[in-house]
Every structure is written in structure tokens, then in C-alpha cells.
MDTraj code that builds the backbone (N, CA, C; nanometers):
import mdtraj as md
import numpy as np

residues = "MET ASN THR SER MET ILE ALA THR LYS LEU ASN GLU ALA VAL LYS ARG GLN GLY VAL THR LEU TYR TRP VAL ALA ARG ASN SER GLY ILE PRO TYR PRO THR LEU TRP THR ILE CYS GLN LYS GLU ASN ALA GLY GLU THR GLN GLU SER ILE ASN LEU SER VAL LEU SER ARG LEU CYS THR VAL LEU GLU CYS THR PRO ASN ASP LEU LEU HIS TYR LYS VAL SER ASP GLU ASP LYS ALA LEU LEU MET LEU ILE LYS THR ARG GLY ALA LYS LYS ALA ALA LYS GLU LYS GLY ARG LYS LYS".split()
xyz = np.array([
    [-10.5020, -16.8724, -11.7947],
    [-10.4747, -16.9079, -11.6686],
    [-10.3669, -16.8069, -11.6321],
    [-10.3872, -16.7318, -11.5267],
    [-10.3142, -16.6622, -11.4639],
    [-10.1995, -16.7445, -11.3610],
    [-10.0680, -16.7812, -11.3353],
    [-10.0023, -16.8625, -11.2384],
    [-9.9393, -16.7747, -11.1601],
    [-9.9848, -16.6251, -11.1502],
    [-9.8768, -16.5609, -11.0659],
    [-9.9232, -16.6140, -10.9190],
    [-9.8509, -16.5747, -10.8332],
    [-9.9659, -16.5980, -10.7030],
    [-9.8510, -16.5425, -10.6020],
    [-9.8867, -16.5483, -10.4679],
    [-9.8659, -16.5207, -10.3689],
    [-9.8093, -16.6345, -10.2913],
    [-9.7487, -16.7463, -10.2826],
    [-9.7551, -16.8651, -10.2304],
    [-9.7264, -16.8774, -10.0573],
    [-9.7604, -16.9612, -9.9579],
    [-9.7003, -16.9751, -9.8868],
    [-9.5972, -17.0294, -9.8520],
    [-9.5359, -17.0672, -9.7300],
    [-9.4066, -17.1412, -9.7000],
    [-9.3871, -17.1814, -9.5623],
    [-9.5465, -17.1665, -9.5225],
    [-9.5126, -17.2673, -9.3913],
    [-9.4677, -17.3924, -9.3587],
    [-9.4717, -17.4742, -9.4260],
    [-9.3974, -17.6129, -9.3899],
    [-9.2122, -17.5826, -9.3876],
    [-9.1859, -17.4726, -9.4918],
    [-9.0324, -17.4288, -9.4608],
    [-9.0462, -17.3415, -9.2791],
    [-9.1229, -17.2562, -9.3006],
    [-9.1229, -17.2218, -9.1476],
    [-9.1747, -17.2790, -9.0471],
    [-9.1825, -17.4103, -9.0510],
    [-9.2307, -17.4787, -8.8958],
    [-9.1076, -17.5811, -8.9418],
    [-9.0501, -17.6234, -9.0512],
    [-8.9099, -17.7119, -9.0399],
    [-8.8330, -17.6342, -8.9742],
    [-8.7593, -17.4752, -9.0077],
    [-8.6777, -17.3898, -8.9602],
    [-8.6862, -17.4227, -8.8548],
    [-8.8026, -17.3829, -8.7536],
    [-8.8047, -17.3350, -8.5984],
    [-8.7796, -17.4643, -8.5429],
    [-8.7994, -17.6232, -8.6015],
    [-8.7931, -17.7083, -8.5412],
    [-8.9480, -17.7930, -8.4922],
    [-9.0388, -17.7611, -8.4707],
    [-9.1707, -17.7578, -8.4245],
    [-9.2547, -17.8517, -8.5210],
    [-9.3922, -17.8835, -8.4663],
    [-9.4687, -17.9267, -8.5545],
    [-9.6075, -17.8072, -8.5900],
    [-9.6683, -17.8852, -8.6578],
    [-9.7925, -17.7977, -8.6988],
    [-9.9202, -17.8396, -8.5902],
    [-9.8868, -17.9052, -8.4834],
    [-9.9785, -17.9557, -8.3922],
    [-9.8995, -17.8170, -8.2939],
    [-9.7881, -17.7862, -8.2579],
    [-9.7403, -17.6934, -8.1933],
    [-9.7966, -17.5682, -8.2374],
    [-9.7544, -17.5323, -8.3495],
    [-9.8161, -17.3955, -8.3978],
    [-9.9642, -17.3904, -8.3780],
    [-10.0472, -17.4698, -8.3676],
    [-10.1929, -17.4600, -8.3890],
    [-10.2317, -17.4003, -8.2348],
    [-10.1499, -17.5377, -8.0957],
    [-10.1671, -17.4991, -7.9862],
    [-10.1518, -17.3342, -7.9477],
    [-10.0323, -17.2980, -7.9957],
    [-9.9535, -17.1779, -7.9513],
    [-9.9468, -17.0598, -8.0129],
    [-10.0578, -17.0791, -8.1451],
    [-10.1126, -16.9765, -8.2236],
    [-10.2758, -16.9265, -8.1639],
    [-10.3445, -17.0403, -8.1362],
    [-10.4894, -17.0479, -8.1428],
    [-10.5362, -17.0559, -8.2918],
    [-10.4499, -17.0627, -8.3710],
    [-10.5129, -17.1088, -8.5351],
    [-10.5476, -17.2561, -8.5062],
    [-10.6726, -17.2710, -8.5554],
    [-10.7397, -17.4588, -8.6042],
    [-10.6435, -17.5021, -8.6545],
    [-10.5966, -17.5923, -8.6042],
    [-10.4906, -17.7141, -8.6581],
    [-10.5570, -17.7186, -8.8360],
    [-10.6861, -17.7825, -8.8464],
    [-10.6987, -17.7688, -9.0288],
    [-10.6840, -17.6937, -9.0798],
    [-10.7122, -17.5645, -9.0063],
    [-10.6453, -17.4447, -9.1126],
    [-10.5074, -17.4456, -9.1509],
    [-10.3991, -17.4754, -9.0906],
    [-10.2823, -17.4858, -9.1317],
    [-10.2679, -17.6348, -9.1788],
    [-10.3350, -17.7111, -9.1324],
    [-10.3038, -17.8330, -9.2132],
    [-10.3313, -17.8038, -9.3589],
    [-10.4681, -17.7762, -9.3872],
    [-10.4888, -17.7408, -9.5511],
    [-10.3885, -17.6448, -9.6033],
    [-10.2875, -17.5098, -9.5338],
    [-10.2518, -17.4604, -9.5824],
    [-10.1031, -17.5370, -9.6341],
    [-10.0865, -17.6603, -9.5201],
    [-9.9308, -17.7114, -9.5933],
    [-9.9328, -17.8124, -9.7001],
    [-10.1131, -17.8516, -9.7414],
    [-10.1308, -17.9754, -9.7780],
    [-10.1541, -17.9061, -9.9266],
    [-10.1754, -17.8113, -9.9338],
    [-10.1861, -17.6983, -10.1108],
    [-10.0326, -17.6603, -10.1168],
    [-9.9511, -17.6577, -10.0060],
    [-9.7971, -17.6057, -10.0295],
    [-9.7518, -17.7333, -10.0926],
    [-9.7835, -17.8533, -10.0407],
    [-9.7447, -17.9928, -10.0956],
    [-9.7652, -18.0435, -10.2660],
    [-9.8721, -17.9883, -10.2634],
    [-9.9873, -18.0327, -10.4015],
    [-9.9119, -17.9103, -10.5087],
    [-9.8958, -17.7896, -10.4324],
    [-9.8272, -17.6969, -10.5828],
    [-9.9482, -17.5904, -10.6043],
    [-10.0106, -17.5520, -10.5235],
    [-10.1113, -17.5066, -10.5175],
    [-10.1015, -17.3533, -10.4359],
    [-10.2061, -17.3225, -10.4992],
    [-10.1768, -17.1577, -10.4476],
    [-10.3044, -17.0902, -10.3105],
    [-10.2710, -17.0656, -10.2241],
    [-10.3771, -17.0969, -10.0993],
    [-10.4713, -16.9588, -10.1802],
    [-10.5992, -16.9902, -10.1663],
    [-10.6514, -16.8401, -10.1908],
    [-10.6381, -16.7307, -10.1266],
    [-10.6517, -16.6989, -9.9736],
    [-10.6467, -16.6209, -9.9008],
    [-10.5871, -16.6565, -9.7850],
    [-10.5343, -16.5196, -9.7235],
    [-10.4715, -16.5477, -9.5703],
    [-10.5386, -16.4561, -9.5386],
    [-10.5712, -16.4681, -9.3892],
    [-10.6209, -16.3516, -9.3148],
    [-10.4994, -16.2975, -9.2199],
    [-10.5273, -16.1662, -9.2651],
    [-10.3847, -16.0756, -9.2084],
    [-10.3369, -16.1408, -9.0806],
    [-10.4937, -16.1392, -8.9874],
    [-10.4504, -16.1951, -8.8631],
    [-10.3862, -16.3223, -8.8077],
    [-10.3815, -16.4036, -8.9132],
    [-10.3708, -16.5401, -8.8868],
    [-10.2386, -16.5285, -8.9463],
    [-10.2051, -16.4752, -9.0651],
    [-10.0231, -16.4371, -9.0782],
    [-9.9561, -16.3646, -8.9518],
    [-10.0230, -16.2758, -8.8735],
    [-9.9578, -16.1880, -8.7698],
    [-9.9281, -16.2994, -8.6977],
    [-9.9977, -16.4091, -8.6171],
    [-9.9939, -16.4831, -8.5369],
    [-9.8975, -16.6230, -8.5484],
    [-9.9123, -16.6423, -8.7415],
    [-9.8051, -16.7287, -8.7481],
    [-9.6451, -16.6454, -8.7063],
    [-9.6069, -16.5470, -8.7786],
    [-9.4925, -16.4929, -8.7590],
    [-9.4413, -16.4688, -8.5754],
    [-9.5683, -16.4625, -8.5275],
    [-9.5128, -16.4095, -8.4154],
    [-9.4682, -16.5624, -8.3252],
    [-9.5520, -16.6628, -8.3575],
    [-9.5358, -16.8293, -8.2960],
    [-9.3793, -16.8601, -8.3624],
    [-9.3548, -16.8458, -8.5245],
    [-9.2704, -16.8580, -8.5314],
    [-9.1668, -16.7710, -8.5585],
    [-9.1404, -16.6757, -8.4911],
    [-9.0380, -16.5838, -8.4323],
    [-9.0077, -16.4992, -8.6182],
    [-9.0496, -16.4977, -8.7232],
    [-9.0121, -16.4349, -8.8510],
    [-9.1007, -16.3614, -8.9120],
    [-9.1300, -16.2545, -8.9984],
    [-9.1882, -16.2175, -9.1039],
    [-9.2350, -16.2821, -9.1775],
    [-9.3634, -16.2279, -9.2450],
    [-9.4470, -16.2321, -9.3551],
    [-9.3493, -16.2481, -9.4990],
    [-9.2422, -16.1801, -9.4657],
    [-9.1609, -16.2348, -9.6294],
    [-9.0971, -16.4053, -9.5894],
    [-9.0851, -16.4297, -9.5141],
    [-9.0393, -16.5942, -9.4057],
    [-9.1483, -16.6520, -9.4611],
    [-9.2508, -16.6278, -9.4995],
    [-9.3868, -16.7405, -9.4938],
    [-9.4334, -16.6736, -9.6093],
    [-9.4495, -16.6251, -9.7149],
    [-9.4831, -16.6207, -9.8663],
    [-9.3691, -16.5749, -9.9444],
    [-9.4114, -16.5988, -10.0516],
    [-9.3030, -16.6142, -10.1760],
    [-9.4118, -16.4996, -10.3354],
    [-9.3577, -16.4373, -10.3662],
    [-9.4451, -16.4058, -10.4774],
    [-9.3630, -16.4656, -10.6098],
    [-9.4583, -16.4749, -10.6891],
    [-9.4300, -16.5541, -10.8218],
    [-9.4603, -16.4692, -10.9459],
    [-9.3857, -16.4049, -11.0313],
    [-9.4640, -16.2933, -11.1267],
    [-9.4809, -16.4171, -11.2669],
    [-9.6371, -16.4348, -11.2963],
    [-9.6600, -16.5179, -11.4218],
    [-9.6258, -16.4163, -11.5628],
    [-9.6561, -16.5267, -11.7012],
    [-9.6045, -16.4590, -11.7919],
    [-9.7107, -16.3730, -11.8148],
    [-9.8251, -16.3694, -11.8039],
    [-9.9406, -16.2638, -11.8278],
    [-9.9381, -16.1299, -11.7479],
    [-9.8795, -16.1653, -11.6117],
    [-9.8336, -16.0299, -11.5339],
    [-9.7120, -15.9787, -11.5825],
    [-9.6233, -16.0668, -11.6434],
    [-9.5186, -16.0123, -11.7347],
    [-9.5290, -15.9273, -11.8837],
    [-9.6387, -15.9488, -11.9292],
    [-9.6948, -15.8591, -12.0545],
    [-9.7665, -15.8151, -12.0059],
    [-9.8639, -15.7690, -11.9256],
    [-9.9209, -15.6771, -11.8485],
    [-9.7968, -15.5617, -11.7900],
    [-9.7283, -15.5941, -11.7339],
    [-9.6148, -15.4626, -11.6651],
    [-9.5438, -15.4144, -11.8234],
    [-9.5284, -15.5540, -11.9424],
    [-9.4401, -15.4649, -12.0219],
    [-9.5093, -15.3690, -12.1019],
    [-9.6797, -15.4055, -12.0985],
    [-9.7771, -15.2906, -12.1773],
    [-9.7755, -15.1571, -12.1506],
    [-9.7931, -15.1622, -11.9608],
    [-9.7378, -15.0297, -11.9131],
    [-9.6464, -14.9553, -11.9056],
    [-9.5202, -15.0372, -11.9022],
    [-9.4245, -14.9601, -11.9840],
    [-9.4462, -14.9563, -12.0995],
    [-9.4582, -14.9831, -12.2008],
    [-9.4243, -14.9126, -12.3395],
    [-9.5611, -14.8060, -12.3136],
    [-9.6729, -14.8051, -12.2819],
    [-9.7577, -14.6797, -12.3117],
    [-9.6918, -14.5787, -12.2071],
    [-9.5808, -14.5983, -12.0859],
    [-9.5364, -14.4849, -12.0514],
    [-9.4588, -14.4207, -12.1480],
    [-9.3868, -14.5165, -12.2111],
    [-9.2808, -14.4591, -12.2807],
    [-9.3329, -14.3497, -12.4301],
    [-9.4265, -14.4220, -12.4674],
    [-9.5097, -14.3532, -12.5660],
    [-9.5386, -14.2306, -12.5150],
    [-9.6586, -14.2102, -12.4077],
    [-9.6463, -14.0671, -12.3340],
    [-9.4915, -14.0058, -12.3121],
    [-9.4241, -14.0346, -12.2712],
    [-9.3061, -13.9632, -12.2849],
    [-9.2448, -13.8587, -12.4072],
    [-9.2703, -13.9501, -12.4846],
    [-9.2242, -13.9413, -12.6472],
    [-9.3159, -13.8333, -12.7072],
    [-9.4634, -13.8469, -12.6913],
    [-9.5386, -13.7537, -12.7066],
    [-9.5107, -13.6364, -12.6270],
    [-9.4778, -13.6167, -12.5014],
    [-9.4399, -13.5028, -12.4462],
    [-9.3142, -13.4470, -12.4732],
    [-9.2266, -13.5034, -12.5232],
    [-9.1087, -13.4615, -12.5417],
    [-9.0973, -13.4181, -12.6845],
    [-9.1633, -13.4662, -12.7789],
    [-9.1806, -13.4065, -12.8583],
    [-9.2710, -13.2500, -12.8859],
    [-9.3880, -13.2412, -12.7993],
    [-9.4727, -13.1335, -12.7999],
    [-9.3735, -12.9990, -12.7640],
    [-9.2287, -13.0451, -12.6713],
    [-9.2118, -12.9447, -12.6092],
    [-9.1063, -12.8860, -12.7168],
    [-9.0382, -12.9559, -12.8122],
    [-9.0185, -12.8778, -12.9345],
    [-9.0727, -12.7914, -12.9902],
])
top = md.Topology()
chain = top.add_chain()
for i, resn in enumerate(residues, 1):
    res = top.add_residue(resn, chain, resSeq=i)
    for name in ("N", "CA", "C"):
        top.add_atom(name, md.element.get_by_symbol(name[0]), res)
traj = md.Trajectory(xyz[None], top)
């Protein structure tokens, strides 16, 4: 199971601004149920499958923040292993090329 994720931090951003989800919905034009679902998934520790870039942009505008304030990237063990494999392959290729130059 891949637990790598880009998780949302909407609850945190809303609290930091001292506003409510209803306020965000009213001022961003994003339907309240959409925002509520995102926050409920955060509270349950679940990952949002996707977020439309226009929604992300409107949230950033209304909450006066950047995407970095609304998203968090966590690398899974599976992705760490994949990265290690890529690096290992690169090291082997470099060693082969070095051996050819001698």
C-alpha cells in the first residue's frame, strides 16, 4: 500500500486566518460541501484524491497564503525504496562509464 501523499492543511489555514469554513465558501465561491469534505478527510487522516488547481488558487487568494501553506508532502517507504533504486542504477551507470574511460 502506497502511503505517499500530498495532504491538505485546510483546517490549519482556516484557523490561522481566524475565519470559518462558511466564510471561506462564501468568499471563494467554492461550495461549502466541497470544503467540508476536505476538512473531514483531514480530520480522519485520509488523503484527498485530488484538488482542482482553480480551487487551490481560490483558497490561496481568500486565505492569503501559498499552496505550501495548504499542502504537505509525505514520502512513503515505497517511494523511498524507489528513490534508492533509481540512485543505485545511476551509480552503476556512472561506474560503467568510468570503467570505459580507463
